[in-house]
N, C-alpha and C positions, 0 to 999 in steps of 0.2 A: 778742755773747752777754752781756757784762756789762750793756749797755744794755737788752736784753730782759728780763734777770732783774730789773733795777732797776724796770722798769715793772711786772713780774709782782708784785713783793714790796711795791709801794708800796700803802698803805691806800686812796688815792683818786688816780685818774689826773688829772694836771695840765690836759690839754686834750683836744681831740677826737682828735688823733693817737694819744696814749697810750691813749685809750679803745678805738679801733679795734684797736690792737696788742694790748691785753688781751683783747678779744673773740676775735680770731684764735687768741691762745695758749690761752685757755680752751676755745675750740672744738676745737682739735687734741687737747688733753688729754682732752677729753670723748669725742671720736671714738675715741681709742686705748683708753680705759678701757672704753667701751661695747662695742667690738669684742671685747676680752679677756673681759668679762663674759658676752657671749653665748656665745663658744667654751667658756668654763668651764662654764656652765650645760648647754649642748647636748652637748658632747663628753665632759666629765669627770663631770658629775653626772647625765647621760642624762635630762634633761627633754625634753619635746616641743619642737619648733622654734616652735610657736605661743606657748608660755608663755616660751620663752627670748627670742623676739623682743620680745614686750610688756614683759618685765621689763627688758631691756637698753634699749629705748627710753625707758621711764619712768625708769630710772636714769640715763640720759644727759642727759635734760632737767632733772631735779632737780639733778644734778651741775653743769650748766651755769649754772643760776641760783645755785646756792651760791657758785661760784668767782667769778662776776661780782660778786655783791652783798656777800659776806662775806669780809673780810680774812682772819680767822683760819682760815676753811674752806680758803683757798688754802694756808696754812701747813700745816694738817694733811694736805691731799691730798699736798703735796710731801714731807712726812716719812713718808708711808705708802709711798713707794717704797723708801727704804733700809730701813724697818721690815720689808719682805718678806725681807731678809736676816737677820732676827733669829729669835727662837723661834717666832713666829706664822707667818712665812713658811715655816719648816721644817715646821710642822704641816700647812699646806696642801699643800706638795710631799709630805710623807710620806703624807698620805691618798690623794693621787693615785697614788703609787707602790703603795700597798696595793691599791687598786682595780684597777690595771693587772695586778698579779700574780694576784689572787684571780679575776678575770673570765677571764683567759687560761688559768690553770693548772687551776681546778676542773673545766671541761669535759673537759680532757685526762685528768685523773684518772679521772673517772666513766666516760669512754669506754673507758679500759683496763681498768677493773674490769668493764664489760660484756663486754669481750673475754675475760677470764679466766673469767666465768660461762658464756659460750657454749662456751668449751673444755670445761669441767667438764660442761655438758649434753650436748655432742657425745659425750665419752667414756662417760657414763652410759648415753645412749640407744643407742649402738652396742654397748656391752658387754652391756646387758640383752637386746638383740635378738639377739646372738650366742649368749649364754648359753641363751636360751629355744629358740633353733634347734638347740641341742645336744641337746635332748630327742628329736629325730628319730633321733639316733644310738642312743639306748637303745630307741627303738621298733624300729629294723631289727635290733638285736642280739637283742631278745626274739623277734621273728618268725622269725629264722634258727635261734635255739636251739630255739624251740618246733617249728619244722619238722623239725629233726633228730630229736626225740623222737617226732614223729608218725610219721616213716618207720620208726623202730624198732619200732613197735607195728602198723604196717600189715598184717602178715601174720595177725594175729589175725582169725578169721572170725566168731567168735561174740561178741566184745566190742570195741568201738572206742571210744575216748574222744570226748566231744562236740566238743572243740576241743583239739588238741594245742598251740596257740600261747598264749603269755602275753598278757595284756591290759595294755597300757601307754597311759595316757591322757597326752597332752602338751598344754600350754597354747599354742594357736595364735593366740588373740586378744589382741594386744599394744595395741590402741587405747587401752584404759583406762590403761595404764601411760603411754603417750606423752602421753596427754591431761593426766594429772597432772603430768608433767614440764613440758609447755607451760604449764600454769598456774602452776607455782611459778616458772618463769623470767619470766613476764609480771609477777607479783607482785613479784620482785626488781628487774625493770627499772623498774617504776612507782615502787618505793621509792627507788631510785637517782636517778631523774628528779626526784622531790618534794625529795630532799635537795639536789640541784644547784640547783633553783629557790629553795629556801629560803636556801641560801648566798648566792646571788646577790642576792636580795631584801634579806638582812639587811646585806650589805656596801653595797648601793646606799643604804639608808636610813641606815646608820651613817655612810657617807661624806658624805651630805648634811647630817647633823646636825654633824658635825665641821667640814665647810667653812663651815656657816653661823655656827657658834661662832667659828671662826677669823677669819672677815671681821669679824664684829662686834667681836671682841677686838682685831683689828688697828686699826680705827678708835678704839676705846677707848683702846689703848696710845698712839697717836699724840696724842690729845687729852689723855690724862693726862700725857704728857711735856710738851706745851705749856702745860698748867695749871701743873704744878710749876715749870716754866722761868719763868713769869711771875709766880709767887707766892712762891717760895723762892729766896733768893740763894745758898744753900749747895747746892742741887740740881745734881749734875753740873758742878761748878765746880772743877775742878783742872786745867785746861789752860793752857799757856804760849801765849797767842794774840799776834798782832801788836799788838793794842791794849794788852795787858799790857805787852809789851816797850817800846812807845812811851811809856807812862805811866812806867815805871821809868826809862827814860832821860831824860825830862823832869825828873824829880824826883831824878835823880842817885843812883838806888838800884838800879843794874843787878845789883849783888852779890846782891840778894834772890833773884833768880831762879836764880843760880849756886848758892847755898847750899841752895836748895829743889829741886835737880833730882831727888832721890830720891822726893819726895812729889808732884811735878807732871810731867806728860807733854806733849809736843807733839801737837796734834790731827793734824798731817800726818806724824808719825813712825811708825815701825813698831814701837816698843817698846810692850809690853802691861804694864800694872800688874799687881800681885799679885791683886787681886780679879778683874780681867779673865781672867787666866790660869786661875784656880780655876774660874771660870764656864765657860770653853771646855772644861776637862777634864771637868767634870760632864756637859755637854751631849754631848760626844763618846762617853762611857760609855753614856749612855741611847740614843743613836742606834746604838751598836753592838749593843745588846740588840735594837733593833727590826730591824737588818739580819740577826742571827742567825735571828730568827723567820721572816723572809721567806725566807732560805736554807733553813730547814727546810722550808718549804712547797715550794719549787722541788725540794728533794731527794725530797720525797714523790712529785712528778710524775715524776722520773726513776726512782725505785723501782718506781712502778706500771707504767711503760712497760717496764722490765727484766723484770719478773715476766710481764707479758703477753706480750712478745716470746719469753721462754723457753717459756712455756706452749704458744704456737703452734707454735714450732719443734720442741718436744720431742713434741707430740701428733701432728705429721705423721711423726715418726721412730719412733712406737710399733711394736715388732715384733709380728708375728702369734704368738699363743700356740698351739701344736699341743696337741691332746687325743687320746690313744690309749686306747681301751677294748679290753682284752685278755680274751677268754673262752677258758678251757681247761678241758675235762672230760676226764679220762683214766681209762680202765677197764684192769684188769690183763688180761694175755694169756689168752685162752681162757675169760673170765668169761662165764657165762650166768645167766640168772634164769628160774626156773620160774614159769609163769604159772598160778595156781590149782592146785596139784598135788593137793590133797584133793578138789577138785571133779572133776577129771578121773578119778581113781582110783575114785571112788564110782559113776560111771557107766560105768566100763570103757573110757574113752576114752584114747587115746594122750596122754602127756605133752608139752606144748608148751614149748619153751625159746626164750628171746629172746636173741639175741647182741647186745651193746652195743658201739657203735663209739666210738672217741675223737673228740672235738670241739674244735677250736682255731680261733679266728679273731679277727682285729684289725680294729677300726673307728676310723676317723680323722675328726677335726673341728678346726677352728680358731677360736680366739676372736679377734675383731677389735674393737679399742677405738676406732679413729678411721677416718674416712672423708672422702674429698674432696667429699662432697655435704652436708657439715654447714653450709656457708655462714658460716663464721667470719670476721668483719670483721678487717682488719689492725689491729695496734695504732697509737695515735697517738703519733708521737714529740714530745718536748718542743720547744717553739718557741724557737729560740736568740735570736730578736730580743726575746723577754721579758727574758731574762737580760741582754742587752745594754742594754735601756732601763732596767732596774732598776739596773744598775751605773752607768750614767751619771747617773741621778738621785741615787743615793746619794754619787757623787763630788761633785756640786752641793751636797747636803746637808752633806758634811763640810766643804766650802769655806766654807758660810755659818757653821759653827760658829766658825772662826777669823776669819771677816770680820765677825762680830756686833759686836765692839768698834768697828771702824772705821765700821760702819753707824750706830751710836749717836753717834759723833763727828760724822758727817755730819748727823744729825738736830739735833745742837746748833748746827751751822754754819748750817743752813737757818733755825732758829729766830732765830739772831742776825742773819741777813740781813733777816728780816721785822720784827724789833723792834730797830733799832740803838740807840735811846735806853736800852732796858732792859739791853742788853748792856753799855753803858757803866756802868750802876750795878753789874752783876755783876763787871766788871772792877775797878772801884774797890773793891768789897767784898773781893775776893780780895787786891788790893794792901795793903789795911789789915790783913787777916789775916796776911799774911806779915811785915808790919812789926811787928805785936804779937809775933808768935812769935819774931822775932830779938831784940827787946828783953828778952823774958823770958830767952832763952838767954844 
């Protein structure tokens, strides 16, 4: 492995064997990154497979030429791997996490909202239908009560009412009401569908922009690190490396490293400097805020399912409401009514008296609010795999927060292996800096 890395990090291959080895190494790296690039575009960013294939092939060919011909490009490409464990890699992983959550949670929320609207529509439709049918109760009561009055005056030979029954007009045509309900339900469904499509499109476009910016900034950050490493001797130069230890031993100044242990750290050690610890804390707080927002979205999904499930179960358990119409007409005992007494006396006719009878009757009806023929779809339960995937991704994200310092140290080690002569200058500069500091003290 050391020999392979030596061939890969050399500016120019020494012979044909090293050239073939370098070509195979660059081809393997290119094939791996091309496959990841294709899967990223097709699966995560949801591009078409034609565009994903064309972009991945073009990217692979350009990357292969750059790795073979440009020595700093190999260094930048090698540093891009550990850079994925830094802030830019977290941005890419966080955007993927957001897309997974939104794409899977939004349809569930919209579907449960549609279920709730179906329940409301069913209750309104059945209640209005049952209420309108209750007018038949009033119609039957009016007919029987009118019939009782007609029977009381039936014995009159010279006068009869034209119609002894009350007239009650009931609304029987409910098609207009149902049509308005259907139109309102369709409009709400179209609005919900439009909102779902808008959310998905917005998230897709936003994810593509964030991903493109993150990839470009990832390449820029690796290039920026290499540029500062090669131009500034003070940049990221506070490590006790093996070369620094050998130099101190050769010049009999090993005590310099012992006295400066508070200011210097070992690149292979686990201790973090004060600046690295503060940066990790800030990144962890920002990541926690993003986690809380995603958990709020997942909580909305569970709340929508809970409301929809409760609405469906309670709608099926609605009790039938009984309605009773009680008509009671009571006449005192022996009461009689003279029919046109002045008229009968004037013509010498016998007086006609009408005996009124008591009337009492109950009429029953039932209001029904739900029906098994409504066709309400079942509520969509939350997908537990989404919560599992989001949890695993955030575990990786939190691990990258604390591994960022070690990824940066690995970037410095990669740059040192590609440019060993410049690393010697950096080590010498750090040694002289420690010597001057000790002289001042």
